C-alpha positions as CSV (number, residue, x, y, z in Angstrom):
1,M,79.3,315.6,64.3
2,G,77.0,316.7,67.1
3,D,76.6,315.3,70.5
4,V,75.0,311.8,70.4
5,A,72.4,311.0,73.1
6,V,72.8,307.4,74.0
7,G,69.7,306.3,76.0
8,A,68.5,303.0,77.6
9,R,66.7,300.5,75.2
10,S,63.9,298.1,76.3
11,G,63.2,294.7,74.8
12,H,60.4,292.2,75.4
13,D,61.7,289.1,73.5
14,G,64.5,287.7,75.7
15,E,64.3,284.0,76.4
16,E,65.5,284.2,80.0
17,Y,64.6,286.3,82.8
18,R,66.7,286.2,86.0
19,G,67.7,282.6,85.2
20,H,64.0,281.3,84.9
21,P,62.9,280.0,81.5
22,V,59.7,281.4,80.2
23,E,57.6,280.0,77.5
24,A,57.3,281.6,74.1
25,N,53.7,282.4,74.3
26,A,53.8,283.3,78.0
27,P,53.3,287.2,78.6
28,V,56.3,289.0,79.8
29,P,55.8,291.2,82.8
30,D,56.9,294.8,82.7
31,S,59.5,294.3,85.2
32,A,61.2,291.9,82.9
33,M,62.4,294.7,80.5
34,T,66.1,294.6,79.8
35,S,68.5,297.4,79.1
36,G,71.2,297.5,76.5
37,N,73.8,296.7,79.2
38,D,72.5,293.2,79.9
39,A,75.0,290.3,80.3
40,P,76.5,288.6,77.3
41,G,74.5,285.6,77.7
42,E,71.2,287.6,77.0
43,Q,70.4,288.0,73.3
44,G,68.1,290.2,71.6
45,G,65.2,289.4,69.4
46,P,65.1,290.1,65.7
47,E,64.1,293.7,66.1
48,E,67.0,294.2,68.5
49,E,69.3,292.6,66.0
50,R,68.2,295.0,63.2
51,R,68.7,298.1,65.2
52,P,72.4,299.4,65.0
53,P,74.0,300.7,68.0
54,A,73.7,304.3,68.6
55,G,77.4,305.1,68.1
56,D,77.4,303.0,64.8
57,A,74.4,304.9,63.6
58,G,76.2,308.3,64.2
59,A,79.4,306.9,62.4
60,G,77.3,305.9,59.4
61,E,75.5,309.1,59.1
62,A,78.9,311.0,59.3
63,A,80.4,308.7,56.6
64,D,77.2,309.2,54.3
65,R,77.5,312.9,54.6
66,P,79.4,314.3,51.5
67,K,82.7,315.8,52.6
68,K,83.5,319.4,51.7
69,Q,86.2,319.4,49.0
70,P,88.9,322.0,49.5
71,R,89.0,325.0,47.1
72,S,91.6,324.4,44.4
73,F,94.7,326.7,44.3
74,W,93.8,328.1,40.9
75,K,90.2,329.1,42.1
76,E,91.9,330.8,45.1
77,L,94.7,332.6,43.3
78,P,92.6,335.6,41.9
79,I,91.2,336.1,45.4
80,L,94.8,336.2,46.9
81,V,96.0,338.6,44.2
82,V,93.1,341.0,45.0
83,I,94.0,340.7,48.7
84,A,97.6,341.4,48.0
85,L,96.9,344.4,45.9
86,V,94.5,345.8,48.5
87,L,97.0,345.4,51.2
88,A,99.8,346.9,49.1
89,L,97.5,349.9,48.4
90,L,96.8,350.4,52.1
91,I,100.5,350.0,53.1
92,K,101.6,352.5,50.5
93,T,98.9,354.9,51.4
94,F,99.2,355.0,55.1
95,L,102.2,353.2,56.4
96,V,105.4,352.9,54.4
97,Q,106.7,353.2,50.8
98,A,110.0,352.5,49.1
99,F,112.1,354.9,47.1
100,S,115.1,354.5,45.0
101,I,118.0,357.0,45.2
102,P,118.7,358.4,41.6
103,S,121.5,360.9,42.3
104,A,124.5,361.5,44.4
105,S,123.2,364.6,46.3
106,M,122.8,362.6,49.6
107,Q,126.3,360.9,49.5
108,N,127.7,359.3,51.7
109,T,124.5,358.8,53.7
110,L,122.8,357.4,50.6
111,Q,124.4,356.1,47.5
112,V,122.9,356.0,44.0
113,G,120.7,352.9,43.8
114,D,119.9,352.6,47.4
115,R,116.3,351.8,48.4
116,V,114.9,353.5,51.4
117,L,111.7,353.0,53.2
118,V,109.7,356.2,54.0
119,D,107.4,356.4,57.0
120,K,104.1,357.7,56.0
121,L,102.2,357.0,59.1
122,T,103.4,359.6,61.6
123,P,102.1,362.6,59.5
124,W,98.6,361.2,59.9
125,F,98.9,361.8,63.8
126,G,100.0,365.3,63.3
127,S,103.8,364.9,63.4
128,K,105.9,367.4,61.5
129,P,109.3,367.1,60.0
130,E,112.2,368.0,62.4
131,R,115.7,369.2,61.8
132,G,118.2,366.6,60.9
133,E,115.6,364.2,59.4
134,V,116.0,362.9,55.9
135,V,112.6,363.4,54.0
136,V,111.2,362.7,50.7
137,F,109.0,365.4,49.2
138,H,107.3,366.3,45.9
139,D,109.1,368.8,43.7
140,P,107.9,372.2,45.1
141,D,108.4,374.3,42.0
142,D,110.3,372.6,39.1
143,W,113.5,371.9,41.0
144,L,113.9,368.9,38.7
145,A,113.4,370.9,35.4
146,G,115.6,369.5,32.8
147,E,116.6,366.3,34.8
148,P,116.2,363.1,33.0
149,A,113.7,360.7,34.5
150,P,115.3,357.7,35.9
151,T,114.9,354.4,34.1
152,P,113.6,351.8,36.5
153,N,114.7,348.3,36.4
154,A,112.4,345.2,36.4
155,V,112.0,345.0,40.3
156,Q,111.2,348.8,40.5
157,Q,108.6,348.2,37.7
158,V,107.0,345.5,39.6
159,L,106.9,347.4,42.9
160,S,105.7,350.6,41.1
161,W,102.8,348.5,39.5
162,I,101.6,347.2,42.9
163,G,102.1,350.7,44.5
164,L,104.9,350.0,46.7
165,M,107.2,352.3,44.9
166,P,106.4,355.5,43.0
167,S,106.3,355.4,39.3
168,A,109.3,356.9,37.4
169,N,107.1,359.7,36.1
170,E,106.7,361.1,39.8
171,K,109.0,363.9,40.7
172,D,110.1,363.4,44.2
173,L,113.3,364.5,45.9
174,I,115.2,363.4,49.2
175,K,117.2,365.9,51.3
176,R,117.8,366.6,54.8
177,V,115.8,369.0,56.9
178,I,118.1,371.9,58.1
179,G,115.5,374.5,59.3
180,V,111.9,374.4,60.2
181,G,109.4,377.1,60.6
182,G,110.8,380.1,62.6
183,D,114.5,379.1,62.2
184,T,117.2,381.3,60.9
185,V,119.7,379.5,58.7
186,Q,122.8,381.0,57.6
187,C,126.0,380.1,55.5
188,K,129.0,382.5,55.5
189,G,132.2,381.6,53.7
190,T,132.7,377.9,53.8
191,G,131.0,377.4,57.2
192,P,130.1,376.2,59.6
193,L,126.5,376.0,58.8
194,L,124.5,378.0,61.5
195,V,121.0,377.3,62.7
196,N,119.4,379.9,65.1
197,G,123.1,381.1,65.7
198,K,124.5,377.7,66.7
199,A,127.2,376.1,64.5
200,L,126.4,372.6,63.4
201,N,128.9,369.6,63.6
202,E,127.9,367.7,60.4
203,P,129.8,364.5,60.3
204,Y,127.3,363.2,57.6
205,I,128.7,365.7,55.0
206,Y,130.4,364.1,52.1
207,P,134.2,363.7,52.7
208,G,136.0,366.6,51.3
209,N,133.1,369.0,51.2
210,T,132.7,372.2,53.3
211,P,129.4,372.8,55.1
212,C,128.8,375.9,53.1
213,T,129.7,376.5,49.4
214,D,131.6,379.8,48.7
215,D,129.9,380.9,45.7
216,D,127.4,383.8,44.4
217,L,124.9,381.3,43.0
218,G,123.1,380.8,46.5
219,G,125.8,379.2,48.6
220,Q,126.0,382.2,50.7
221,F,122.7,383.1,52.5
222,K,120.8,384.0,55.5
223,V,117.2,383.1,55.5
224,T,114.4,382.9,58.0
225,V,112.0,379.9,57.4
226,P,108.3,380.9,57.4
227,K,105.9,378.7,59.4
228,G,104.7,375.6,57.5
229,Y,107.9,375.5,55.3
230,L,111.2,373.7,55.6
231,W,114.7,374.6,54.5
232,V,116.5,371.4,53.0
233,M,120.1,370.7,51.9
234,G,121.9,367.6,50.6
235,D,124.8,366.0,52.5
236,H,126.9,366.1,49.3
237,R,127.1,370.0,49.7
238,Q,129.0,370.7,46.5
239,N,126.7,368.4,44.4
240,S,123.2,369.2,45.5
241,R,120.6,371.5,43.9
242,D,118.6,372.0,47.2
243,S,117.0,375.1,48.9
244,R,120.2,377.2,48.4
245,Y,119.9,377.1,44.6
246,N,116.1,377.5,44.2
247,Q,115.6,380.8,46.0
248,S,114.3,382.3,42.9
249,D,111.3,380.0,42.7
250,K,107.8,381.0,44.1
251,N,108.6,379.5,47.6
252,H,112.1,381.2,47.9
253,G,113.8,377.9,48.1
254,M,111.6,376.7,50.9
255,V,109.6,373.3,50.8
256,P,106.0,373.4,51.8
257,V,105.4,370.9,54.7
258,D,102.4,369.6,52.8
259,K,104.7,368.6,50.1
260,V,106.4,366.1,52.3
261,V,105.8,362.5,51.6
262,G,107.4,361.2,54.6
263,R,110.6,360.5,56.5
264,A,113.0,358.1,55.3
265,I,113.9,355.7,58.3
266,V,115.7,352.7,56.8
267,K,118.0,351.8,54.0
268,A,116.6,348.6,53.0
269,W,118.6,347.8,49.9
270,P,121.3,346.5,49.1
271,I,121.3,344.4,52.1
272,N,125.0,345.1,52.9
273,R,124.0,348.8,53.4
274,W,121.0,348.0,55.5
275,G,120.6,350.5,58.5
276,T,118.4,353.2,60.1
277,L,118.5,356.8,59.3
278,P,118.6,358.6,62.8
279,I,118.6,362.3,63.7
280,P,122.3,363.4,64.3
281,D,123.1,364.6,67.7
282,T,124.1,367.9,66.4
283,F,120.5,369.0,66.2
284,D,119.9,368.3,69.7
285,Q,122.4,370.7,71.2
286,P,121.0,373.3,73.6
287,G,120.1,376.7,72.2
288,I,118.6,375.6,68.7
289,S,115.2,374.7,70.3
290,Q,113.6,372.2,72.6
291,Q,111.2,369.6,71.4
292,S,107.8,370.2,73.0
293,S,106.2,367.4,75.0
294,A,103.3,367.2,72.6
295,S,105.6,366.5,69.7
296,A,107.4,363.8,71.6
297,A,104.0,362.2,72.2
298,L,103.0,362.4,68.6
299,T,106.4,360.7,67.8
300,A,105.4,357.8,70.2
301,A,101.8,357.6,69.0
302,P,102.4,355.2,65.9
303,G,103.9,352.5,68.1
304,G,100.9,352.5,70.5
305,V,98.6,352.6,67.4
306,A,100.4,349.6,65.9
307,I,100.1,347.7,69.3
308,A,96.3,348.5,69.4
309,A,95.8,347.5,66.0
310,V,97.6,344.1,66.5
311,L,96.0,343.2,69.8
312,P,92.4,342.5,68.5
313,V,93.9,340.3,65.9
314,A,95.9,338.3,68.3
315,V,92.8,337.8,70.7
316,W,90.7,336.8,67.6
317,R,93.2,334.2,66.6
318,R,93.5,332.9,70.1
319,R,89.7,332.4,70.4
320,R,89.4,330.9,67.1
321,S,92.1,328.3,68.0
322,D,90.3,327.6,71.3
323,R,87.0,327.1,69.4
324,L,88.7,324.7,66.8
325,E,90.3,322.6,69.7
326,S,86.8,322.5,71.5
327,K,85.1,321.1,68.3
328,V,87.9,318.5,67.9
329,D,87.5,317.4,71.4
330,R,83.8,317.0,71.0
331,K,83.9,314.9,67.9
332,T,86.6,312.7,69.4
333,A,84.4,312.1,72.5
334,A,81.4,311.4,70.4
335,G,83.3,309.0,68.3
336,N,84.4,307.0,71.3
337,R,80.8,306.5,72.5
């Protein structure tokens, strides 16, 4: 209801003027005009009685105006479903995606059936996989040949349908990055594993395993990782078909960086195993390499971008709330007039 202008009203049919009676047929001087604020003893004529007060007129118009009916839930449901699907697609494409662990190759870091959340945002800002990260990547060259496809449960099927989990037909693997472009990685005997000549202390290895596998199938090696590739290994060293055992493929066991889906950052399910997947300290030891300041800036970039994305929304919500409060105040003031 808009602002109501309440103006003075004039009348010419009062029976008294300043306490002096006037005759009905006598002309009334202009100075005898009365305002709507006259004393209670003064009464208006028929025209005045028929005219409703300004405040009542405004209230009547508001009452006569048809009220806007809220949209029913069933009409809004298709819109909500479409919005949810679009958001799920955007999240899956640009932000984060859930993956289920189908095998024991990453025990005890990850157990069969664990769900991990994979960060897909940082690669958009130029961040590259680093040593020690647990990454999900597309099968580079039939590493999963002969492996049965996992059978998804009902929850996985729903999440796959809306795009938050990959379908069971997608061939993805999860391993730990040991070497990046330019690194020399070596296994001799049962270990330790060497990266650029530095021995790694690997507390994440499955209990009872040795860092290197003493066999002639690929467990003994010395490789230099080309630029744009990764050397990956499972934490369950004696139960992981990783870079060591795929050196006969077209990439010589390396994983192209452009095959990486993203970094696994959180164990999200089951809830009793919730936790982050940080880079082990062993990869920070002096002599392996120093992270460049540019790389560090890229690692921090997504947080700043997230804040920049959320801030305009917060400002918009605040302004909208202020406008609504202002409208309520104006309506209340108008109704009290």
